[in-house]
PDB file of the backbone (N, CA, C, O) and the ligand in Angstrom, with CONECT records:
HET     CU  A 101       1
ATOM      1  N   MET A   1      98.389 139.599 103.280  1.00  0.00           N
ATOM      2  CA  MET A   1      97.814 138.484 104.039  1.00  0.00           C
ATOM      3  C   MET A   1      98.778 137.299 103.996  1.00  0.00           C
ATOM      4  O   MET A   1      99.319 136.960 102.944  1.00  0.00           O
ATOM      5  N   VAL A   2      98.974 136.702 105.112  1.00  0.00           N
ATOM      6  CA  VAL A   2      99.862 135.548 105.209  1.00  0.00           C
ATOM      7  C   VAL A   2      99.012 134.283 105.223  1.00  0.00           C
ATOM      8  O   VAL A   2      98.117 134.111 106.051  1.00  0.00           O
ATOM      9  N   LEU A   3      99.323 133.417 104.283  1.00  0.00           N
ATOM     10  CA  LEU A   3      98.591 132.154 104.217  1.00  0.00           C
ATOM     11  C   LEU A   3      99.260 131.157 105.157  1.00  0.00           C
ATOM     12  O   LEU A   3     100.408 130.768 104.946  1.00  0.00           O
ATOM     13  N   LEU A   4      98.551 130.755 106.174  1.00  0.00           N
ATOM     14  CA  LEU A   4      99.135 129.884 107.196  1.00  0.00           C
ATOM     15  C   LEU A   4      98.851 128.416 106.963  1.00  0.00           C
ATOM     16  O   LEU A   4      99.360 127.559 107.685  1.00  0.00           O
ATOM     17  N   GLY A   5      98.060 128.126 105.981  1.00  0.00           N
ATOM     18  CA  GLY A   5      97.757 126.729 105.738  1.00  0.00           C
ATOM     19  C   GLY A   5      97.078 126.585 104.405  1.00  0.00           C
ATOM     20  O   GLY A   5      96.877 127.561 103.681  1.00  0.00           O
ATOM     21  N   ALA A   6      96.732 125.380 104.092  1.00  0.00           N
ATOM     22  CA  ALA A   6      96.128 125.133 102.802  1.00  0.00           C
ATOM     23  C   ALA A   6      95.220 123.922 102.908  1.00  0.00           C
ATOM     24  O   ALA A   6      95.400 123.053 103.761  1.00  0.00           O
ATOM     25  N   THR A   7      94.250 123.889 102.025  1.00  0.00           N
ATOM     26  CA  THR A   7      93.290 122.800 102.020  1.00  0.00           C
ATOM     27  C   THR A   7      93.327 122.080 100.682  1.00  0.00           C
ATOM     28  O   THR A   7      93.336 122.705  99.621  1.00  0.00           O
ATOM     29  N   ILE A   8      93.347 120.771 100.751  1.00  0.00           N
ATOM     30  CA  ILE A   8      93.253 119.930  99.565  1.00  0.00           C
ATOM     31  C   ILE A   8      91.984 119.114  99.719  1.00  0.00           C
ATOM     32  O   ILE A   8      91.781 118.454 100.737  1.00  0.00           O
ATOM     33  N   THR A   9      91.133 119.160  98.706  1.00  0.00           N
ATOM     34  CA  THR A   9      89.936 118.342  98.766  1.00  0.00           C
ATOM     35  C   THR A   9      90.160 117.052  97.987  1.00  0.00           C
ATOM     36  O   THR A   9      90.920 117.011  97.020  1.00  0.00           O
ATOM     37  N   ILE A  10      89.487 116.011  98.429  1.00  0.00           N
ATOM     38  CA  ILE A  10      89.510 114.732  97.725  1.00  0.00           C
ATOM     39  C   ILE A  10      88.113 114.514  97.164  1.00  0.00           C
ATOM     40  O   ILE A  10      87.139 114.346  97.898  1.00  0.00           O
ATOM     41  N   ASP A  11      88.049 114.524  95.840  1.00  0.00           N
ATOM     42  CA  ASP A  11      86.784 114.412  95.119  1.00  0.00           C
ATOM     43  C   ASP A  11      86.979 113.465  93.948  1.00  0.00           C
ATOM     44  O   ASP A  11      87.983 113.551  93.240  1.00  0.00           O
ATOM     45  N   ALA A  12      86.030 112.563  93.739  1.00  0.00           N
ATOM     46  CA  ALA A  12      86.052 111.690  92.563  1.00  0.00           C
ATOM     47  C   ALA A  12      87.408 110.990  92.409  1.00  0.00           C
ATOM     48  O   ALA A  12      87.966 110.904  91.316  1.00  0.00           O
ATOM     49  N   THR A  13      87.914 110.495  93.542  1.00  0.00           N
ATOM     50  CA  THR A  13      89.158 109.724  93.568  1.00  0.00           C
ATOM     51  C   THR A  13      90.334 110.513  93.005  1.00  0.00           C
ATOM     52  O   THR A  13      91.138 109.997  92.228  1.00  0.00           O
ATOM     53  N   ALA A  14      90.415 111.790  93.419  1.00  0.00           N
ATOM     54  CA  ALA A  14      91.541 112.631  93.021  1.00  0.00           C
ATOM     55  C   ALA A  14      91.769 113.701  94.082  1.00  0.00           C
ATOM     56  O   ALA A  14      90.833 114.157  94.739  1.00  0.00           O
ATOM     57  N   TYR A  15      93.036 114.091  94.235  1.00  0.00           N
ATOM     58  CA  TYR A  15      93.388 115.201  95.120  1.00  0.00           C
ATOM     59  C   TYR A  15      93.270 116.499  94.333  1.00  0.00           C
ATOM     60  O   TYR A  15      93.706 116.577  93.184  1.00  0.00           O
ATOM     61  N   SER A  16      92.686 117.506  94.945  1.00  0.00           N
ATOM     62  CA  SER A  16      92.537 118.787  94.268  1.00  0.00           C
ATOM     63  C   SER A  16      92.942 119.931  95.201  1.00  0.00           C
ATOM     64  O   SER A  16      92.294 120.138  96.227  1.00  0.00           O
ATOM     65  N   PRO A  17      93.997 120.675  94.867  1.00  0.00           N
ATOM     66  CA  PRO A  17      94.848 120.497  93.685  1.00  0.00           C
ATOM     67  C   PRO A  17      95.805 119.325  93.872  1.00  0.00           C
ATOM     68  O   PRO A  17      96.137 118.972  95.004  1.00  0.00           O
ATOM     69  N   PRO A  18      96.252 118.719  92.770  1.00  0.00           N
ATOM     70  CA  PRO A  18      97.149 117.572  92.888  1.00  0.00           C
ATOM     71  C   PRO A  18      98.548 117.965  93.347  1.00  0.00           C
ATOM     72  O   PRO A  18      99.266 117.148  93.923  1.00  0.00           O
ATOM     73  N   GLU A  19      98.938 119.215  93.094  1.00  0.00           N
ATOM     74  CA  GLU A  19     100.240 119.691  93.554  1.00  0.00           C
ATOM     75  C   GLU A  19     100.023 120.957  94.357  1.00  0.00           C
ATOM     76  O   GLU A  19      99.265 121.841  93.959  1.00  0.00           O
ATOM     77  N   LEU A  20     100.698 121.035  95.494  1.00  0.00           N
ATOM     78  CA  LEU A  20     100.534 122.204  96.347  1.00  0.00           C
ATOM     79  C   LEU A  20     101.867 122.548  96.991  1.00  0.00           C
ATOM     80  O   LEU A  20     102.590 121.668  97.455  1.00  0.00           O
ATOM     81  N   ALA A  21     102.183 123.834  97.015  1.00  0.00           N
ATOM     82  CA  ALA A  21     103.376 124.317  97.700  1.00  0.00           C
ATOM     83  C   ALA A  21     102.949 125.127  98.918  1.00  0.00           C
ATOM     84  O   ALA A  21     102.074 125.987  98.829  1.00  0.00           O
ATOM     85  N   VAL A  22     103.575 124.842 100.053  1.00  0.00           N
ATOM     86  CA  VAL A  22     103.285 125.567 101.287  1.00  0.00           C
ATOM     87  C   VAL A  22     104.611 125.984 101.919  1.00  0.00           C
ATOM     88  O   VAL A  22     105.681 125.520 101.525  1.00  0.00           O
ATOM     89  N   ASN A  23     104.518 126.849 102.883  1.00  0.00           N
ATOM     90  CA  ASN A  23     105.705 127.249 103.625  1.00  0.00           C
ATOM     91  C   ASN A  23     105.910 126.327 104.821  1.00  0.00           C
ATOM     92  O   ASN A  23     104.958 125.778 105.376  1.00  0.00           O
ATOM     93  N   MET A  24     107.155 126.172 105.196  1.00  0.00           N
ATOM     94  CA  MET A  24     107.459 125.371 106.362  1.00  0.00           C
ATOM     95  C   MET A  24     106.702 125.931 107.571  1.00  0.00           C
ATOM     96  O   MET A  24     106.689 127.141 107.795  1.00  0.00           O
ATOM     97  N   GLY A  25     106.087 125.064 108.328  1.00  0.00           N
ATOM     98  CA  GLY A  25     105.292 125.480 109.471  1.00  0.00           C
ATOM     99  C   GLY A  25     103.812 125.554 109.182  1.00  0.00           C
ATOM    100  O   GLY A  25     102.999 125.604 110.105  1.00  0.00           O
ATOM    101  N   ASP A  26     103.452 125.560 107.901  1.00  0.00           N
ATOM    102  CA  ASP A  26     102.031 125.574 107.539  1.00  0.00           C
ATOM    103  C   ASP A  26     101.375 124.238 107.870  1.00  0.00           C
ATOM    104  O   ASP A  26     102.025 123.194 107.918  1.00  0.00           O
ATOM    105  N   THR A  27     100.081 124.307 108.093  1.00  0.00           N
ATOM    106  CA  THR A  27      99.296 123.096 108.269  1.00  0.00           C
ATOM    107  C   THR A  27      98.475 122.854 107.012  1.00  0.00           C
ATOM    108  O   THR A  27      97.799 123.753 106.513  1.00  0.00           O
ATOM    109  N   VAL A  28      98.542 121.657 106.520  1.00  0.00           N
ATOM    110  CA  VAL A  28      97.800 121.274 105.324  1.00  0.00           C
ATOM    111  C   VAL A  28      96.659 120.354 105.757  1.00  0.00           C
ATOM    112  O   VAL A  28      96.850 119.433 106.552  1.00  0.00           O
ATOM    113  N   VAL A  29      95.476 120.623 105.221  1.00  0.00           N
ATOM    114  CA  VAL A  29      94.304 119.825 105.566  1.00  0.00           C
ATOM    115  C   VAL A  29      93.777 119.153 104.303  1.00  0.00           C
ATOM    116  O   VAL A  29      93.569 119.806 103.281  1.00  0.00           O
ATOM    117  N   TRP A  30      93.564 117.849 104.384  1.00  0.00           N
ATOM    118  CA  TRP A  30      92.916 117.105 103.312  1.00  0.00           C
ATOM    119  C   TRP A  30      91.505 116.780 103.765  1.00  0.00           C
ATOM    120  O   TRP A  30      91.304 116.269 104.866  1.00  0.00           O
ATOM    121  N   ILE A  31      90.535 117.072 102.924  1.00  0.00           N
ATOM    122  CA  ILE A  31      89.130 116.804 103.244  1.00  0.00           C
ATOM    123  C   ILE A  31      88.594 115.779 102.253  1.00  0.00           C
ATOM    124  O   ILE A  31      88.649 115.974 101.039  1.00  0.00           O
ATOM    125  N   ASN A  32      88.080 114.692 102.794  1.00  0.00           N
ATOM    126  CA  ASN A  32      87.552 113.634 101.926  1.00  0.00           C
ATOM    127  C   ASN A  32      86.079 113.876 101.631  1.00  0.00           C
ATOM    128  O   ASN A  32      85.223 113.671 102.492  1.00  0.00           O
ATOM    129  N   ASN A  33      85.789 114.313 100.409  1.00  0.00           N
ATOM    130  CA  ASN A  33      84.400 114.554  99.993  1.00  0.00           C
ATOM    131  C   ASN A  33      83.788 113.366  99.267  1.00  0.00           C
ATOM    132  O   ASN A  33      82.641 113.427  98.826  1.00  0.00           O
ATOM    133  N   ASP A  34      84.550 112.289  99.142  1.00  0.00           N
ATOM    134  CA  ASP A  34      84.005 111.106  98.480  1.00  0.00           C
ATOM    135  C   ASP A  34      83.206 110.249  99.466  1.00  0.00           C
ATOM    136  O   ASP A  34      83.387 110.364 100.678  1.00  0.00           O
ATOM    137  N   PRO A  35      82.331 109.398  98.951  1.00  0.00           N
ATOM    138  CA  PRO A  35      81.529 108.535  99.840  1.00  0.00           C
ATOM    139  C   PRO A  35      82.250 107.254 100.241  1.00  0.00           C
ATOM    140  O   PRO A  35      81.606 106.294 100.663  1.00  0.00           O
ATOM    141  N   PHE A  36      83.562 107.224 100.116  1.00  0.00           N
ATOM    142  CA  PHE A  36      84.353 106.066 100.541  1.00  0.00           C
ATOM    143  C   PHE A  36      85.704 106.575 101.028  1.00  0.00           C
ATOM    144  O   PHE A  36      86.090 107.701 100.715  1.00  0.00           O
ATOM    145  N   PRO A  37      86.427 105.755 101.793  1.00  0.00           N
ATOM    146  CA  PRO A  37      87.656 106.234 102.422  1.00  0.00           C
ATOM    147  C   PRO A  37      88.830 106.367 101.464  1.00  0.00           C
ATOM    148  O   PRO A  37      88.891 105.709 100.426  1.00  0.00           O
ATOM    149  N   HIS A  38      89.766 107.241 101.844  1.00  0.00           N
ATOM    150  CA  HIS A  38      91.027 107.426 101.140  1.00  0.00           C
ATOM    151  C   HIS A  38      92.133 107.570 102.178  1.00  0.00           C
ATOM    152  O   HIS A  38      91.872 107.699 103.374  1.00  0.00           O
ATOM    153  N   THR A  39      93.380 107.546 101.692  1.00  0.00           N
ATOM    154  CA  THR A  39      94.503 107.878 102.562  1.00  0.00           C
ATOM    155  C   THR A  39      95.359 108.947 101.902  1.00  0.00           C
ATOM    156  O   THR A  39      95.259 109.199 100.701  1.00  0.00           O
ATOM    157  N   VAL A  40      96.195 109.561 102.708  1.00  0.00           N
ATOM    158  CA  VAL A  40      97.235 110.484 102.243  1.00  0.00           C
ATOM    159  C   VAL A  40      98.537 109.914 102.787  1.00  0.00           C
ATOM    160  O   VAL A  40      98.856 110.073 103.965  1.00  0.00           O
ATOM    161  N   THR A  41      99.282 109.249 101.911  1.00  0.00           N
ATOM    162  CA  THR A  41     100.424 108.457 102.361  1.00  0.00           C
ATOM    163  C   THR A  41     101.678 108.874 101.610  1.00  0.00           C
ATOM    164  O   THR A  41     101.762 108.721 100.391  1.00  0.00           O
ATOM    165  N   SER A  42     102.641 109.396 102.338  1.00  0.00           N
ATOM    166  CA  SER A  42     103.918 109.782 101.739  1.00  0.00           C
ATOM    167  C   SER A  42     104.626 108.551 101.207  1.00  0.00           C
ATOM    168  O   SER A  42     104.732 107.535 101.893  1.00  0.00           O
ATOM    169  N   GLN A  43     105.107 108.653  99.979  1.00  0.00           N
ATOM    170  CA  GLN A  43     105.794 107.492  99.394  1.00  0.00           C
ATOM    171  C   GLN A  43     107.144 107.257 100.046  1.00  0.00           C
ATOM    172  O   GLN A  43     107.700 106.163  99.945  1.00  0.00           O
ATOM    173  N   ALA A  44     107.682 108.284 100.722  1.00  0.00           N
ATOM    174  CA  ALA A  44     108.961 108.130 101.416  1.00  0.00           C
ATOM    175  C   ALA A  44     108.763 107.871 102.910  1.00  0.00           C
ATOM    176  O   ALA A  44     109.726 107.857 103.677  1.00  0.00           O
ATOM    177  N   GLY A  45     107.522 107.668 103.312  1.00  0.00           N
ATOM    178  CA  GLY A  45     107.256 107.357 104.710  1.00  0.00           C
ATOM    179  C   GLY A  45     107.266 108.558 105.646  1.00  0.00           C
ATOM    180  O   GLY A  45     107.377 108.390 106.861  1.00  0.00           O
ATOM    181  N   ARG A  46     107.150 109.778 105.096  1.00  0.00           N
ATOM    182  CA  ARG A  46     107.189 110.973 105.948  1.00  0.00           C
ATOM    183  C   ARG A  46     105.882 111.177 106.705  1.00  0.00           C
ATOM    184  O   ARG A  46     105.880 111.690 107.824  1.00  0.00           O
ATOM    185  N   PHE A  47     104.784 110.780 106.100  1.00  0.00           N
ATOM    186  CA  PHE A  47     103.490 110.933 106.776  1.00  0.00           C
ATOM    187  C   PHE A  47     102.517 109.905 106.223  1.00  0.00           C
ATOM    188  O   PHE A  47     102.662 109.422 105.100  1.00  0.00           O
ATOM    189  N   ASP A  48     101.533 109.586 107.031  1.00  0.00           N
ATOM    190  CA  ASP A  48     100.497 108.637 106.604  1.00  0.00           C
ATOM    191  C   ASP A  48      99.227 108.930 107.395  1.00  0.00           C
ATOM    192  O   ASP A  48      99.194 108.800 108.619  1.00  0.00           O
ATOM    193  N   SER A  49      98.202 109.321 106.684  1.00  0.00           N
ATOM    194  CA  SER A  49      96.941 109.655 107.353  1.00  0.00           C
ATOM    195  C   SER A  49      96.230 108.413 107.876  1.00  0.00           C
ATOM    196  O   SER A  49      95.380 108.517 108.760  1.00  0.00           O
ATOM    197  N   LYS A  50      96.566 107.243 107.345  1.00  0.00           N
ATOM    198  CA  LYS A  50      95.722 106.057 107.481  1.00  0.00           C
ATOM    199  C   LYS A  50      94.354 106.374 106.854  1.00  0.00           C
ATOM    200  O   LYS A  50      94.224 107.368 106.139  1.00  0.00           O
ATOM    201  N   SER A  51      93.362 105.565 107.105  1.00  0.00           N
ATOM    202  CA  SER A  51      92.086 105.726 106.409  1.00  0.00           C
ATOM    203  C   SER A  51      91.364 106.997 106.854  1.00  0.00           C
ATOM    204  O   SER A  51      91.153 107.221 108.046  1.00  0.00           O
ATOM    205  N   ILE A  52      90.988 107.826 105.874  1.00  0.00           N
ATOM    206  CA  ILE A  52      90.177 109.018 106.138  1.00  0.00           C
ATOM    207  C   ILE A  52      88.750 108.677 105.711  1.00  0.00           C
ATOM    208  O   ILE A  52      88.482 108.461 104.529  1.00  0.00           O
ATOM    209  N   ALA A  53      87.858 108.631 106.662  1.00  0.00           N
ATOM    210  CA  ALA A  53      86.478 108.240 106.371  1.00  0.00           C
ATOM    211  C   ALA A  53      85.777 109.314 105.538  1.00  0.00           C
ATOM    212  O   ALA A  53      86.212 110.465 105.522  1.00  0.00           O
ATOM    213  N   PRO A  54      84.696 108.946 104.847  1.00  0.00           N
ATOM    214  CA  PRO A  54      83.930 109.934 104.087  1.00  0.00           C
ATOM    215  C   PRO A  54      83.514 111.109 104.972  1.00  0.00           C
ATOM    216  O   PRO A  54      83.012 110.924 106.080  1.00  0.00           O
ATOM    217  N   GLY A  55      83.730 112.306 104.463  1.00  0.00           N
ATOM    218  CA  GLY A  55      83.356 113.510 105.197  1.00  0.00           C
ATOM    219  C   GLY A  55      84.345 113.930 106.266  1.00  0.00           C
ATOM    220  O   GLY A  55      84.177 114.979 106.887  1.00  0.00           O
ATOM    221  N   GLU A  56      85.368 113.130 106.488  1.00  0.00           N
ATOM    222  CA  GLU A  56      86.348 113.465 107.507  1.00  0.00           C
ATOM    223  C   GLU A  56      87.547 114.164 106.879  1.00  0.00           C
ATOM    224  O   GLU A  56      87.680 114.222 105.657  1.00  0.00           O
ATOM    225  N   SER A  57      88.414 114.692 107.734  1.00  0.00           N
ATOM    226  CA  SER A  57      89.604 115.375 107.239  1.00  0.00           C
ATOM    227  C   SER A  57      90.819 114.918 108.026  1.00  0.00           C
ATOM    228  O   SER A  57      90.708 114.293 109.081  1.00  0.00           O
ATOM    229  N   TRP A  58      91.974 115.246 107.485  1.00  0.00           N
ATOM    230  CA  TRP A  58      93.238 114.928 108.148  1.00  0.00           C
ATOM    231  C   TRP A  58      94.174 116.095 107.962  1.00  0.00           C
ATOM    232  O   TRP A  58      94.236 116.673 106.877  1.00  0.00           O
ATOM    233  N   ARG A  59      94.907 116.456 109.004  1.00  0.00           N
ATOM    234  CA  ARG A  59      95.810 117.598 108.895  1.00  0.00           C
ATOM    235  C   ARG A  59      97.233 117.193 109.206  1.00  0.00           C
ATOM    236  O   ARG A  59      97.498 116.298 110.008  1.00  0.00           O
ATOM    237  N   TYR A  60      98.134 117.886 108.540  1.00  0.00           N
ATOM    238  CA  TYR A  60      99.561 117.597 108.672  1.00  0.00           C
ATOM    239  C   TYR A  60     100.306 118.913 108.736  1.00  0.00           C
ATOM    240  O   TYR A  60     100.114 119.787 107.890  1.00  0.00           O
ATOM    241  N   LYS A  61     101.153 119.053 109.735  1.00  0.00           N
ATOM    242  CA  LYS A  61     101.979 120.261 109.836  1.00  0.00           C
ATOM    243  C   LYS A  61     103.295 120.016 109.117  1.00  0.00           C
ATOM    244  O   LYS A  61     104.038 119.091 109.444  1.00  0.00           O
ATOM    245  N   ALA A  62     103.566 120.854 108.140  1.00  0.00           N
ATOM    246  CA  ALA A  62     104.756 120.697 107.305  1.00  0.00           C
ATOM    247  C   ALA A  62     105.961 121.284 108.040  1.00  0.00           C
ATOM    248  O   ALA A  62     106.146 122.501 108.065  1.00  0.00           O
ATOM    249  N   THR A  63     106.761 120.431 108.627  1.00  0.00           N
ATOM    250  CA  THR A  63     107.838 120.911 109.494  1.00  0.00           C
ATOM    251  C   THR A  63     109.210 120.813 108.842  1.00  0.00           C
ATOM    252  O   THR A  63     110.202 121.261 109.417  1.00  0.00           O
ATOM    253  N   ARG A  64     109.276 120.235 107.652  1.00  0.00           N
ATOM    254  CA  ARG A  64     110.587 120.091 107.015  1.00  0.00           C
ATOM    255  C   ARG A  64     110.484 120.409 105.534  1.00  0.00           C
ATOM    256  O   ARG A  64     109.543 119.990 104.859  1.00  0.00           O
ATOM    257  N   LYS A  65     111.473 121.161 105.031  1.00  0.00           N
ATOM    258  CA  LYS A  65     111.470 121.504 103.617  1.00  0.00           C
ATOM    259  C   LYS A  65     111.693 120.256 102.764  1.00  0.00           C
ATOM    260  O   LYS A  65     112.373 119.309 103.158  1.00  0.00           O
ATOM    261  N   GLY A  66     111.097 120.301 101.593  1.00  0.00           N
ATOM    262  CA  GLY A  66     111.331 119.194 100.677  1.00  0.00           C
ATOM    263  C   GLY A  66     110.141 118.973  99.768  1.00  0.00           C
ATOM    264  O   GLY A  66     109.158 119.714  99.798  1.00  0.00           O
ATOM    265  N   GLU A  67     110.256 117.942  98.966  1.00  0.00           N
ATOM    266  CA  GLU A  67     109.185 117.553  98.054  1.00  0.00           C
ATOM    267  C   GLU A  67     108.686 116.184  98.490  1.00  0.00           C
ATOM    268  O   GLU A  67     109.459 115.237  98.638  1.00  0.00           O
ATOM    269  N   TYR A  68     107.388 116.105  98.689  1.00  0.00           N
ATOM    270  CA  TYR A  68     106.801 114.894  99.246  1.00  0.00           C
ATOM    271  C   TYR A  68     105.710 114.350  98.329  1.00  0.00           C
ATOM    272  O   TYR A  68     104.548 114.742  98.442  1.00  0.00           O
ATOM    273  N   PRO A  69     106.077 113.458  97.432  1.00  0.00           N
ATOM    274  CA  PRO A  69     105.032 112.788  96.657  1.00  0.00           C
ATOM    275  C   PRO A  69     104.241 111.865  97.573  1.00  0.00           C
ATOM    276  O   PRO A  69     104.800 111.189  98.436  1.00  0.00           O
ATOM    277  N   TYR A  70     102.939 111.852  97.369  1.00  0.00           N
ATOM    278  CA  TYR A  70     102.102 110.988  98.196  1.00  0.00           C
ATOM    279  C   TYR A  70     101.034 110.320  97.337  1.00  0.00           C
ATOM    280  O   TYR A  70     100.809 110.693  96.186  1.00  0.00           O
ATOM    281  N   MET A  71     100.392 109.333  97.923  1.00  0.00           N
ATOM    282  CA  MET A  71      99.387 108.573  97.186  1.00  0.00           C
ATOM    283  C   MET A  71      98.328 108.059  98.151  1.00  0.00           C
ATOM    284  O   MET A  71      98.440 108.210  99.367  1.00  0.00           O
ATOM    285  N   CYS A  72      97.299 107.449  97.574  1.00  0.00           N
ATOM    286  CA  CYS A  72      96.266 106.780  98.366  1.00  0.00           C
ATOM    287  C   CYS A  72      96.547 105.282  98.319  1.00  0.00           C
ATOM    288  O   CYS A  72      96.634 104.698  97.239  1.00  0.00           O
ATOM    289  N   THR A  73      96.688 104.665  99.481  1.00  0.00           N
ATOM    290  CA  THR A  73      97.009 103.233  99.481  1.00  0.00           C
ATOM    291  C   THR A  73      95.837 102.391  98.985  1.00  0.00           C
ATOM    292  O   THR A  73      96.033 101.241  98.591  1.00  0.00           O
ATOM    293  N   PHE A  74      94.623 102.941  98.996  1.00  0.00           N
ATOM    294  CA  PHE A  74      93.457 102.188  98.504  1.00  0.00           C
ATOM    295  C   PHE A  74      93.324 102.302  96.983  1.00  0.00           C
ATOM    296  O   PHE A  74      92.787 101.407  96.330  1.00  0.00           O
ATOM    297  N   HIS A  75      93.815 103.405  96.431  1.00  0.00           N
ATOM    298  CA  HIS A  75      93.663 103.681  94.997  1.00  0.00           C
ATOM    299  C   HIS A  75      95.021 104.137  94.472  1.00  0.00           C
ATOM    300  O   HIS A  75      95.299 105.336  94.451  1.00  0.00           O
ATOM    301  N   PRO A  76      95.861 103.214  94.054  1.00  0.00           N
ATOM    302  CA  PRO A  76      97.238 103.560  93.674  1.00  0.00           C
ATOM    303  C   PRO A  76      97.355 104.550  92.516  1.00  0.00           C
ATOM    304  O   PRO A  76      98.433 105.103  92.293  1.00  0.00           O
ATOM    305  N   THR A  77      96.277 104.784  91.779  1.00  0.00           N
ATOM    306  CA  THR A  77      96.355 105.798  90.716  1.00  0.00           C
ATOM    307  C   THR A  77      96.212 107.206  91.276  1.00  0.00           C
ATOM    308  O   THR A  77      96.476 108.177  90.565  1.00  0.00           O
ATOM    309  N   MET A  78      95.803 107.339  92.531  1.00  0.00           N
ATOM    310  CA  MET A  78      95.669 108.666  93.156  1.00  0.00           C
ATOM    311  C   MET A  78      97.036 109.130  93.630  1.00  0.00           C
ATOM    312  O   MET A  78      97.636 108.524  94.517  1.00  0.00           O
ATOM    313  N   LYS A  79      97.515 110.196  93.041  1.00  0.00           N
ATOM    314  CA  LYS A  79      98.823 110.714  93.427  1.00  0.00           C
ATOM    315  C   LYS A  79      98.760 112.218  93.638  1.00  0.00           C
ATOM    316  O   LYS A  79      98.001 112.927  92.978  1.00  0.00           O
ATOM    317  N   GLY A  80      99.569 112.682  94.568  1.00  0.00           N
ATOM    318  CA  GLY A  80      99.673 114.116  94.830  1.00  0.00           C
ATOM    319  C   GLY A  80     101.103 114.485  95.144  1.00  0.00           C
ATOM    320  O   GLY A  80     101.958 113.621  95.338  1.00  0.00           O
ATOM    321  N   MET A  81     101.351 115.778  95.190  1.00  0.00           N
ATOM    322  CA  MET A  81     102.694 116.276  95.500  1.00  0.00           C
ATOM    323  C   MET A  81     102.581 117.463  96.445  1.00  0.00           C
ATOM    324  O   MET A  81     101.911 118.452  96.147  1.00  0.00           O
ATOM    325  N   LEU A  82     103.241 117.349  97.576  1.00  0.00           N
ATOM    326  CA  LEU A  82     103.313 118.455  98.524  1.00  0.00           C
ATOM    327  C   LEU A  82     104.735 118.995  98.531  1.00  0.00           C
ATOM    328  O   LEU A  82     105.691 118.263  98.789  1.00  0.00           O
ATOM    329  N   ARG A  83     104.861 120.281  98.246  1.00  0.00           N
ATOM    330  CA  ARG A  83     106.175 120.928  98.299  1.00  0.00           C
ATOM    331  C   ARG A  83     106.205 121.861  99.505  1.00  0.00           C
ATOM    332  O   ARG A  83     105.316 122.693  99.686  1.00  0.00           O
ATOM    333  N   VAL A  84     107.229 121.711 100.315  1.00  0.00           N
ATOM    334  CA  VAL A  84     107.378 122.560 101.499  1.00  0.00           C
ATOM    335  C   VAL A  84     108.589 123.451 101.282  1.00  0.00           C
ATOM    336  O   VAL A  84     109.711 122.966 101.134  1.00  0.00           O
ATOM    337  N   LYS A  85     108.351 124.764 101.264  1.00  0.00           N
ATOM    338  CA  LYS A  85     109.414 125.726 100.947  1.00  0.00           C
ATOM    339  C   LYS A  85     110.043 126.276 102.223  1.00  0.00           C
ATOM    340  O   LYS A  85     110.956 127.099 102.156  1.00  0.00           O
TER     341      LYS A  85
HETATM  342 CU    CU A 101      91.724 106.620  97.649  1.00  0.00          CU2+
END
């Protein structure tokens, strides 16, 4: 089976899983399960979801190899890492 994408949930002000590796071309989906908004913001400026409302999701197609640390601009302690192989 070929995994074409991956899902990261946002729960209790944390990304789960906090680190994820995907293949180039995969689509990654973040789902906000918290009752308040979050963002998924690349620290190097590669991507920025802007505000993801409660219950909403945001998807990003990983088109370039690399390591992309990201954070939530509303909660600076929220950090994640996306690796694109
Ligand atoms: Cu947040």
